[in-house]
Structure formats: C-alpha cells, structure tokens
N, C-alpha and C positions, 0 to 999 in steps of 0.2 A: 101861738097866734091862731085865732079862729080864721078859717078860710073865708074870705069875702067872695061873693059870686063873681065879681069882675076878675079877681086874681085867679080864681079857679078856671075861668074860661080862657084867660090869656096865657096861663102857665105853659101849655104845650108849645105855643109859638115862641115864647121867650126861651124855653129850654132848647128848642131846635136851633136857635141862633147862638147858644152858649151863654145866654143871660139867665138870671134867676131872680126870684122874688125875695125881698128882705123886709123884715118888720120895720116900721118907721123908727123904732127905738135903736135900730142897728144901722140906719142909713148914713151914708157918707156924702161928702160934697159932690161927688160925681154920679151918684145914684139918681135915677129918673123917677119923679113922683108918679104914682098911679092914683088918679083922682076919680071919685064917684060922687056925683051931686055936690060938688064943691068941697069935699073932704078928702084928704090924702089918706088912703086906706093901706097903702104899701108903697114900696119902691122897687124899681127894677135895677138890678146891678148888671151892667153890661159885661159880657165875657171879654177876656183878654184877646187881643188880636193875635198874640202868639199862639193861642189855642184854636184859632179860627179854622185852620186847615184840618186839624185833627177832628174838630166837631163836625165839619162838613163830611169828611170821609166816614166817620161813624154813622152819620145819618144816612148816607148813601148805602153803606153796608146793610143797615137795618132794612132799608127800602128794597134792596135787591136780594136780601136773604142769604148773604154770604160775605166772607171777607174778600177784599180786593184780589189778593193773590190766588184765591180759590175759584174765582169767576172764570168762565170760559171766555173765548175771544169776544163773542157778542156781548156778554155781560160786562166785560171791561170797556168795550166801546160805549155801552149805555152809561156806565159809571162816568166815563170821561165827558160824555155829553151832559149829564146831570151836573157834574162838577163845573163844567164850563158855563152852563146856564146860571149857576149860583155864584159865579165870580171867583171861583177857586184859583184860576190861572192869572188873576190880577196880583196875587201875592208873590213876592220875591221868592225865587227858587222853587216855586210850587211844581213846575214841570218835573224837575229832578226828584223832588220829594215824593210826588205821586208815582212816578216811574219806579222808584225804590219800593214804595208800599205795594205796588202791583206786581213787582218782580219782572218788569219789562224795561226796555231801554227808553231813554228820553226820545229817541228817534221814533219809536212806536207811538208814544204819546203825541208827538208832533204830527205823525201820519193820521192818527185818529182825529185830531183837531182839524187838520186840513180837510179831511173827508166830511166832517160834521159842518164846517163853516162854508162849504161850497154850495 
C-alpha cells in the first residue's frame, strides 16, 4: 500500500497508543476509517487493552532512555508520574504489575503516587 500523507502523519500517534494502520482491503468491522477529502484511505486498528500497560511502559522507557528496573529513584518517580498522567493506574492490577516491572514494592509505587498527587 502506498503511504498516504495523512496516514504518514498520524502513524506515530497511533503506534504510541498501540494502534496501527491497515489497508482498506484488510479492514475489519471494528477498525476505524481514516478519511481524506471524503475518501477512506486506510483504517486504524486499535490495539488490545490487554497490551495497553505494556505499550505505555515501553513508551516511557523510550522517553527516559532506560528500562524501568535500571532507572534510579528519581527516574522511577518520573516514570510513575508519566504513567499516572497517561492513565496506567486505571487498569486493574497495574500497581502490582508496574511494581514488578520496576523491581520495587507496591508500597513504593503508592508512596510515589501519593507524593505526585499532593
């Protein structure tokens, strides 16, 4: 499929949220049409909610330049703030999952969140 300018420009935003662009010939019922001047040029396939936390963590690690367990205390606090701002802690079991990914206790995550939200 030739890349349409609109799909080229929105691809980074879609991929950052776990979505991807699919050709109209491959579109399914749940895919979202991407239209340009009245014509559907592609579809956006929304990522799985099951993968949402992993996608968020990967994005944060890219932004901070290191994996969560390798970050220093300040880096981990920044990561928790960014994850909180992006809604990561609205997902069930996310505190425990992120604590495991960071190599800290869930109490540490709660402490970071309490400090951030004050």
